[in-house]
N, C-alpha and C positions, 0 to 999 in steps of 0.2 A: 614525448605523448603518439599517440597510434592512435590511425582511423580505423573506424570500425569493419571497415570493410577486408579489412587486412589481420581481427579478428576472424571474423568469422569465415575467410578461404580455410585460415591453418588448423580452426576447429574440424572443419570439415576433411580439412585433406586426413586429419588422425582420428578421421570416421569415427566423427561426434555430428552427428544429425538430427537429435531430439530438443528442442528447448519448452522449456518450463519456467513461469518464477513471477516474482510481484513486481512491478514497474518501479524503478528507482532513478531520482535525477540524475544524480551520477552517473548510472548507464543510457542513459534517455537514451544516447546516439546510437547506438548499438542496439537497444531494445524495437528500436524505430525500425533498424533496417531489416530486420524481423519480417516485424509487422508487415513491410511492404512487398516482402518476398512470399507471393504465394506458393511457392514451388519447397518452401523450406514449413519442417514440421514442428511448429510453434501455437504452443497452447499457452498463454496467460490464465493465473488463477487468482483467486484473493486470498489465501494465504499460508506464508512460506514451507508450514506443514505439508499443508496439500499437495504443492510443490515437490517436495519433497517424497514425498505418496507414491506420486503421478509415476516421476523419476524410476521411482522403485519396479513398478509395475512394468514402464519399459525394459527396464534391465529383464524381469523373469522371464517375459517375454520372446525377446531377442536377444539376450547375452549380453548390449551394446548399451555404452554408456551414456546417459542422459546430460544432460546441462540446464542446473536450475541457477537462475539469477535470482539475487534478492538484496537489499540493503543489508548492514550489519545489523540495523534494530532492530530487524526480524527476524538474525537468527536466532532469537529465543522461541517464536515459533516455530522453529523448523525444530529445534534440541530434543523434541520428544523422537519420534518415527526417527529421522538418523541413533540414536542411542539404542533404541529400545525394537528398534528392524535394521537396520543399514548398517550397522555394528559389525567389525569382524570378529567379536566375540559371541554375535547372535547371527547372523544371516548372512555377512560379509559381501553385501552388496555394494559397488562401486560406484563414485557420482561425481559430478566435478561441477562445485560449486564455483559461482562468479559472484563476487561479494563487491556490492560500490560502500566504501567503505569513507562513512564521513565519520566528520569529529576525528582523520586520521592525526596523531600529535607529531607529523611531519610538516609547523609551524603552513600549514595550506590555510586560507583561508575557510570557517562552516561557521555555523548557525548552536551558541552556546548547549543547547538538547542535544547536540551529537558527540558532546568532548566526553562526555565519560564514557558510555559506548566505543567511542570510539579507541580511548587509552585501553581498554578492558579486551578490546575483538581478538587480537591475535593472541591473549591469554584463554577465552572460550575458546577456540584452537586447537590449541594445545593441551586442553581438558577433555575437550572431545576426541582428542586422538587425531588430526586431521592435519595432513602436515598441507604446508600453504608455499604460496609465493606473493612480490607483490607484481605487478606490473602494467611499469611505466612507458616503456619504448618499446621497438618491434626488437632489442637484441634478448628484452627479457623472455620471448618465444619459447626460445631454449629451453631455457628454465622450465618455463612450463609442460614443452613436449617430455620433459624426462618426468613431471610429475604427472600426465597423462597416462607417460606408460607405468609406471611407478602404479595409480589407481586399477590399471587393467593387469598385472603383474599381479600386484596382493590382493585384490578383490577389496577395494578400502576409497573412500571421501579421500575428495584432496580438495581442495580450496585456491582461488587465485584474485587479491583482491587488487580492488582497484579505486586511486583513490582521485578526489575531485577533480577535474577540468583536465583528466589525464585522457577521457577518450574524446577525439577529435568530431566535429559537425560532418555529419556526413547527407546520407539526404534526409528529405523534410517527411513527415509526416503525413502520408499523402489521401489514407482515407475518409472520408465525410461521416460525423455520426447524424444518426438518422432520427432525430427527435423532433417533435410536430410543434415544440414550444419556443414561445417569441417573447417569454423572459428570463430576466439572467438575475442570478446570484444574489448582486449588489440590490439588485430592485427589491428585491426580499427582506434583504437582508435592512435597507435602509427603513422600508414601511416598518418593519419588525422593534424595529430602535424607536422609533418616531411612537408607538403604542403599548411598552409594555412599562409598568408599575413602575415604581419606585425601587419597591425592593423585590422585585422580579431577579433569579438568579436565573447566569447564560452561562449554558456551557460548550464552547466551541471544539469542533472537530478540527483535526492540526490539515495544515495548509492552506489552502485561499482563505475559507472560510472565517478560521480567526484572522488572520492577515487584513481582512477587510475591513471586517469588523473593528480592529483598532484605530484601521485609518478612517474609516468614517465618522467615527468620535472624539478623533483628533483634527479632521477638519472641520465636523460639519459640529462640533458640542453637544454631545444628546448623551445625558446625564442619567438619565431614570436607567435602574439596573445595576447589574453587578457584575463581571464577567470571570470568566474563568478559562484561559483559555487553555488550549489540549496540544500543545505544543508537541507531542509527541504519543504515543500508545496508542498508536493508530486502530481505528475498530474499539475502541475502549470509549467513547465520550455517553451511551446509551448507558450502560451501566454505570459511572460516571455521574449521572445524572440523577440517576432511579439511585442513587445510595445517598443522595440530595436530597429529594423530595420526599424520601420515608423519612427523613430524618429533619424536617424542616416542612413548616406549614406555607411558607410562598409559594408563588409560582414557580417550576422550574421547569425553563427552554435545551435542552436540545439540539442542537444546531448539526447533523452531521450530513454525510457523504451516500453516493450510490457506494464506493469505494468502499469505503468504511465501514457500512453497515454490513457488504457481503462478509466482509474479513472474519468479525463473528454475529454469524448470521444467527445461529443461536441462541444468541443475548436478548430477541423479538419476545423468544417467547417466556424468558423471565421477567424481561420490563409490561409485557402486555396479563402476567400473570398478579403482579405484583405494583404494577404502578397504577399508584389512584387518582384523582383527579387533579392533581395538580402539579403531574407527572407529564411535560407537554412535548414532542417528538417530532421535528422538524426535517424530513429530509431532501433534501438539495437534491436534485437528480440531473444531472448532466452529463450521463452515459459514457464520463471518463473518470481519470485519472487525472486532472489538470494541471494542477502541483508539479508533475511529474515530468509530463511532456505527451498530458492528450490521450495517452493511451485508453483503446476501445473497456469498455468494461462490459458489455456484451448486455444491458441489458433495457434497451429499445423496447421489448417488448413484452417486459415485464411486469405480471400484475403486483403490483408494491399493495395499492390500495387493499386485495381481497387476499393477500399474506398476512397482512395487519390484521385484519376482521379475521380471520384463521385461529390467527395466534393472541388471541386477546383485548386488542387497542378496541375500545368504548366508541370511539367517534373518529372515522376519516374522511379528512377531503383532500381533496388535488386542486393545483392553479395548474392552469397551464398557460394560462394569459394576462396578461396587464391590468385586462379592465376586471378579473374577477376578484383582483390582487386585495385589496383593502376591502372590500366583502365579507372576503371568508377568513380570514383574518383575524378579522374584530369577531367572528364566532367563534374562531378557535382562540 
């Protein structure tokens, strides 16, 4: 195990001072440290491909290496710019990937949906010609130093894999989320499960949303509606829901989160264009990636109502307070 501050100090000593990526629970003790330090150039983004692109731009401007953090499931989102821009046979742009290795095959407890990607993560890196090491304790920092030196010398991307429960807890995440809502996700989900029809299809995004629906059904025996839990595939709940709604006359409700929605924001236009009246999209906006550490999504002032309207959604409502929930949910 290793302290997050030790990792940060090591990276800064090796002249890596620009950090970007998509939050991951395996790395949260490290990324929370980044978020708590206003002197660090740290820019959380919504998609791993965007993070790689930002790192590429940083290198083009400064000739320095950026650090991109991500969960190994998000490596798939990053492949396009890694191969078609950063690869040594294209523009040969160096970058350091710090990857939360969910589903590591080394007998570390994890959730079933991570096992497949966990087993093939190093194979994927090999196919991408990305040399990598596993960081398990302070002694492995020497291996990482050699990898960073190689990255600078050869102008190529390298990676550091970090397994679950490797990074010790450091500072707590201090920044408060500035929202004016006084209603919880659980309240919305419970009211929804009370009202849905028997044949309603519910597709719920990955993270706490799917877990809470499952828990509510188990505890309170809500029977109406049929659930499909998106245990993975963050950002794709809307399109899965649209695919069901296009081919089923039943009411289809997508339960989405702000981090998930932002990951593939272009899907909103497809859903607004092709969604019929049986397609219902609920955005549960808590302005953070709650299930991986409450990192901000920076959407406190984002007009999702206006955005949905511009992109073709026919009916839009917003619930900020508990007193409005039943009435607006009924209309919805």
